[in-house]
N, C-alpha and C positions, 0 to 999 in steps of 0.2 A: 188181479188175484184177489180171492175172497179173504176177508179179514178172519184171522184164526179165531175159532170159537173155543174159549177156555172155561173149564169148570173149576170154581173155587171151592175147595173142601174147607171144612170148618176151621182148621188151624190157621188158614191165611187171615181170617178175620181177627183171630186171637193175637197173632204175631204183629198185626198192625199197631197194637197198643202196648206191646211188650218191648219197651225201649232198651232194656238191658240185654235182650236176646240178640245173638249174633245175626240172625236172619231178619231183624226188624227193618233195617235200612232197605234191603232188597225187597221186602214185602211192601213197604210204603212206595218204593219206586214202581213196583208192579201195578199198584192201584193208580199211580200217576199215569202210567202207560195206558191203562184202561181208559182213563178220562181223556187222554189224547187221541183215542180211537185206534190204537195199535191192536187191541184185542176186543172182541165181543165177549163180554163176561156173563157167566151164568153161575148160579148156585142152586140149591134145592130146598124143598121142605124138610128133607132129612137134616140139612145143615142148620136151618133156622130153628128146628126143634132142639138141636144140640146147643145153639147159641142161647136159647131161652133158659138153659140150666145154670147159666152164670148169674151172678148177683144182678138185681134189677138195673142198676146203673150201668154195669159192664155190658149186660145184654142189650140194653138200649143203644149204647154207643156202637156196638158191633153191628146191630141190625140197621142202624142209621147209615152205615157204609153202603148197604145195598141200595138205598135210594140216592145217597150222595154221589155214587159212582155209576148209577144207571145199570145196575146188575139185575138181570132177569132171574126170577125164582122159578125153577122147574118143579112141577108137581111130583109127589110120590105116586108111583103107579104099581099096579099088579105086575106089569111086564118087568119093571126094574126090580121089584121084590123077588120075582122068580129067577131072574138072572143072578141076583145077589145070592140067592140060595144055592144056585149051581156053583158059584165061586166057592162057597163054603163046603158044599158036598165034594168038590174036587180037591179040597184041602189047601186052597190058595189063601183064603182068609179064615182065621180060627173061628170056631163056633160062637164064642162069646163076643165077637166083634162084628156083629151083623151090620151096624151102621157104616163101617168101613167098606164092606162089600156093597152096600147100597149106594155109596158115593160113586164108586167105580161103575156100577150098573146104570145108574141114572145118567151119568155122563155118556155111557155107551149107547143107550137106547135113544138119546137125544142128539147123537151124531157130533159129539164134541171132538175137537182135534187134540186137546190136551186136558189133563187133570193137573191142577196146581195144588200142592199140599206140602205141609211140613210134618206129616205123620210118617216118620221114617221106620216105624216099627212094622206097619202092615201095608202101607200104600206106596210110598216113594221107595221102591225097591225094584231092581232089575227083574228079579224072579216074579214079582207080582205083575209087572208090565208084560213080561213074556207069557206067563201062564194065562192071565186074563185075555191076552191077545189071541192065544190059541183057542180058548173057549169061545171067544167072540166070533172068530172065523168059522168054527164048527157050527155055530148057531145062526150064521148069516149076518153077523154084525162086523163092523170093521174094528181093528185094534185101536186103542186109544193110548197116546203117549202119556207118560206120567213124569212130572218134573217138580222140582222145588222152585220157588221164585229166584233163587240164586243162579239157577241154570238158564233162565230165559231172559232176565232183564238186561237192558242195554247198559253197558258200563262206559263211563268216560275213560278215555285213554286205553281202551281195550284193543 
């Protein structure tokens, strides 16, 4: 069986360092599972641009996770941008949230199995997963699952 290909949206890098956030432990566990080879992990130039908006020290720490955990950075492409625009035109992602649409689109065009995010406002929503899945099928892509780290990490005594 092929190792699942997962796309890490910007919030996963942020929560890795947010020790007081409820999702912190599961996010760290997700990165451990990536290091163990349970997942083949990807992020994108869209995410790295967002990470660079943090303070210099914080941005550096988050960007270091990419190399420390062997995460592949996908390029921003016209294909992904066009698909993201379609998500927005269809009313799936609001007009002011283009980067959220770009995350889903770049994961789609690069054949990811799952998007992992902690953005519950626009990305980690059943409606978003269902509607982007329909658009993807209509345009010849496959639907992509959308989950939070809490939904996919292995738990002891589970």
